[in-house]
C-alpha positions in Angstrom: -15.5 -29.3 21.9 -12.7 -30.1 19.6 -11.4 -26.7 18.3 -10.8 -28.3 14.8 -14.6 -28.6 14.5 -15.0 -24.8 14.9 -12.1 -24.2 12.4 -13.7 -26.5 9.9 -17.0 -24.8 10.3 -15.5 -21.4 9.7 -13.5 -22.6 6.7 -16.8 -23.8 5.1 -18.3 -20.4 5.7 -15.3 -18.7 4.1 -15.0 -20.9 1.1 -18.7 -21.6 0.5 -18.6 -25.4 0.1 -17.5 -28.6 1.8 -15.2 -29.5 -1.1 -13.4 -26.1 -1.1 -13.0 -26.3 2.7 -11.5 -29.8 2.4 -8.9 -28.5 -0.1 -7.9 -25.6 2.0 -7.7 -27.7 5.2 -5.8 -30.5 3.3 -8.2 -33.2 4.4 -10.8 -35.3 2.6 -14.3 -34.1 2.0 -15.5 -37.1 4.0 -13.5 -35.8 7.0 -15.1 -32.3 6.6 -18.6 -33.9 6.4 -17.9 -36.0 9.5 -16.7 -33.0 11.5 -19.8 -31.1 10.6 -22.0 -34.0 11.6 -20.1 -34.3 14.9 -20.5 -30.5 15.5 -24.2 -30.6 14.7 -24.7 -33.5 17.0 -23.0 -31.7 19.9 -25.1 -28.5 19.3 -28.3 -30.4 18.6 -29.1 -28.4 15.4 -28.4 -28.2 11.7 -25.8 -25.7 10.6 -25.7 -26.0 6.8 -28.0 -26.6 3.9 -26.0 -28.2 1.1 -27.0 -27.7 -2.5 -25.3 -27.8 -6.0 -23.8 -24.4 -5.6 -22.2 -25.2 -2.2 -23.3 -24.8 1.4 -25.6 -22.2 2.9 -25.8 -21.4 6.6 -29.1 -22.1 8.4 -30.4 -19.6 10.9 -28.7 -21.6 13.7 -25.5 -21.7 11.6 -25.5 -17.9 11.4 -25.9 -17.6 15.1 -23.0 -20.1 15.7 -20.6 -18.3 13.4 -19.9 -15.6 16.0 -19.3 -18.1 18.7 -17.1 -20.2 16.5 -14.9 -17.2 15.7 -14.6 -16.3 19.4 -13.7 -19.9 20.3 -10.9 -20.0 17.7 -9.6 -16.6 18.7 -9.6 -17.5 22.4 -7.8 -20.8 21.8 -5.2 -19.2 19.6 -4.6 -16.5 22.2 -4.2 -19.1 24.9 -1.7 -21.1 22.8 0.4 -18.0 22.3 0.4 -17.1 25.9 1.1 -20.5 27.5 3.2 -21.9 28.8 4.9 -18.9 30.5 8.6 -18.6 29.7 10.9 -19.7 32.6 11.3 -17.0 35.2 8.4 -14.9 33.9 5.3 -14.3 36.0 3.2 -12.5 33.4 3.1 -12.0 29.6 2.5 -8.7 27.8 1.7 -8.7 24.1 2.3 -5.5 22.2 1.9 -4.4 18.6 2.9 -1.6 16.4 2.4 -0.4 12.8 5.2 -1.2 10.4 6.3 2.5 10.3 6.4 2.6 14.1 8.7 -0.3 15.0 11.7 1.9 14.7 12.3 3.6 17.0 9.0 3.6 19.0 8.3 -0.1 19.5 12.0 -0.9 19.7 12.6 1.7 22.5 9.5 0.6 24.3 10.8 -3.0 24.4 14.1 -1.7 25.7 12.4 0.3 28.4 10.3 -2.6 29.5 13.4 -4.7 30.0 14.5 -2.3 32.6 11.1 -1.5 34.2 9.5 -5.0 34.2 12.4 -7.5 34.1 10.1 -10.4 35.2 7.5 -9.9 32.5 7.7 -11.8 29.2 7.0 -9.6 26.2 5.8 -10.6 22.8 5.9 -7.9 20.1 4.1 -8.0 16.8 4.4 -5.6 13.8 1.5 -5.4 11.4 -1.0 -3.4 9.4 -3.3 -1.0 11.3 -6.5 -3.0 10.6 -5.0 -6.2 11.8 -3.7 -4.7 15.0 -7.1 -3.2 15.8 -8.8 -6.6 15.2 -6.4 -8.3 17.6 -6.9 -5.5 20.2 -10.7 -6.0 20.0 -10.2 -9.8 20.2 -7.9 -9.3 23.3 -5.0 -11.0 21.4 -3.0 -7.8 21.9 -2.8 -5.9 25.2 -1.8 -2.6 23.5 -0.6 -1.2 20.2 1.0 1.9 18.6 -0.8 3.2 15.6 -1.1 6.4 13.6 -4.9 6.3 13.0 -7.0 4.6 15.7 -10.3 2.9 14.8 -12.7 3.6 17.6 -14.9 0.9 19.1 -16.8 0.6 22.5 -14.4 0.0 25.3 -11.3 1.2 23.5 -8.9 3.7 25.2 -6.9 6.1 23.0 -4.0 8.2 24.1 -2.1 10.5 21.8 1.6 10.2 22.6 3.1 12.7 20.2 2.4 14.5 17.0 5.0 14.1 14.3 5.1 16.0 11.0 5.3 14.8 7.4 7.5 17.2 5.4 8.4 17.4 1.7 12.1 16.7 1.1 14.2 16.2 -2.1 17.6 14.9 -3.1 19.4 17.7 -4.9 17.7 20.6 -6.6 15.4 18.5 -8.7 12.0 17.5 -7.3 11.2 15.0 -10.0 10.3 12.2 -9.9 7.7 12.8 -7.2 7.4 9.7 -5.0 3.8 9.4 -3.5 4.1 7.8 -0.1 0.7 6.5 1.2 0.6 7.5 4.8 -3.0 6.6 5.3 -6.5 8.0 4.7 -6.1 11.3 6.6 -2.9 12.0 4.7 -4.4 11.1 1.4 -7.3 13.5 1.9 -5.1 16.4 3.0 -2.4 15.8 0.5 -4.8 15.5 -2.5 -6.4 18.7 -1.5 -3.1 20.6 -1.2 -1.5 18.9 -4.2 -4.2 17.8 -6.6 -1.7 17.6 -9.5 0.3 15.1 -7.5 -2.5 12.8 -6.4 -1.6 10.4 -9.2 2.1 10.1 -9.2 4.0 7.7 -11.4 5.7 6.2 -8.4 3.4 5.2 -5.5 4.7 3.4 -2.5 2.8 2.4 0.7 5.9 1.8 2.9 7.9 4.8 4.1 11.3 3.1 4.5 11.1 1.6 0.9 10.1 5.0 -0.5 13.0 6.7 1.3 15.6 4.2 0.0 14.3 4.7 -3.5 14.5 8.5 -3.1 18.1 8.3 -1.8 19.1 6.0 -4.7 17.3 7.7 -7.6 16.6 11.2 -6.5 13.3 13.1 -6.5 11.0 14.2 -3.7 8.4 12.9 -1.4 6.8 13.3 2.1 8.5 11.7 5.0 8.5 11.8 8.8 10.6 14.5 10.3 12.5 12.3 12.8 13.4 9.8 10.1 14.8 12.3 7.5 16.4 14.6 10.1 19.8 12.8 9.9 19.8 13.1 6.1 18.9 16.8 6.3 21.8 17.4 8.7 24.2 15.5 6.4 23.1 17.3 3.3 21.9 14.2 1.5 18.4 15.6 1.5 16.9 19.1 1.8 13.5 20.4 2.6 11.4 21.8 -0.3 10.8 25.4 0.6 7.2 26.7 1.1 5.7 23.2 0.9 2.7 22.4 3.2 3.3 20.1 6.2 1.0 17.4 7.4 0.3 16.1 10.9 1.2 12.5 11.7 0.3 11.7 15.3 1.2 8.5 17.2 -1.4 6.9 19.4 -1.4 4.3 22.1 -4.6 2.1 22.0 -5.8 -0.6 24.3 -9.0 -2.0 25.7 -10.1 -0.3 29.0 -10.4 -3.7 30.5 -6.7 -4.2 30.0 -5.9 -1.3 32.3 -4.1 -3.4 35.0 -1.1 -2.8 37.2 1.0 -4.5 34.6 -0.2 -2.4 31.7 0.1 0.8 33.8 3.8 0.0 34.4 4.2 -0.8 30.7 2.6 2.5 29.6 4.7 4.4 32.1 7.8 2.8 30.6 6.6 3.8 27.1 6.1 7.5 28.1 9.5 7.5 29.8 11.1 6.2 26.6 9.4 9.0 24.6 10.7 11.6 27.0 14.2 10.3 26.5 13.9 10.5 22.8 12.9 14.2 23.1 15.9 15.1 25.2 18.5 17.1 23.4 21.8 15.3 22.7 24.5 15.9 25.4 
């Protein structure tokens, strides 16, 4: 089956009409209609009921929606994986949350270069929900996240437990910069600091919030390893008697991905973490 037929079908489902799907796909409505007729002919059933308000899925259409999504995901994954780069025997696709690319994902990539020199590595940085979706779809082999979403067949390994600590620049704690470190942090923070639950400055990216704090002053919660150099230089100081919050790092992957290649990759990851924990010489 032409994969564009499945893509067109899914776009109609998302947009709700043949006309809207044609606009989003940058083709004519006649082309969309022809693709649907072609698809229905191959499947031997009707997929949509068209009316003035748009297009509604039939019972067969609802059943096909899951298969169409799987077809498109599998095709996209194959296009990313093939052809293999010259000199590479296998490909490993890894992901990490935005706040974990430096140093965790970066160090992992460096360790893999030494441990698996004949393996091609593709790395992707993204939001937690997107990474979990791609893990479930087998687009990613493994990912580093702070808060795993559990689903059947998923393997979760806690690699380390970092802390979020309250720091300030200078003696003044104002303005307070609320950094959104996820659902668990929000729940714990808002219980400990109800008066700070609605801060005037709210940022959902740690590095951006830290740059703002260093430029304008104030206080906020940040990862210990990230702010440690600023604490040592005196640019920042810890706020005394402030509560700390746990911020663990997890490795997540599908159990079916547990191969000799992934085992070597995970060993390289653990080795890179041990090197980070070694005291400076």
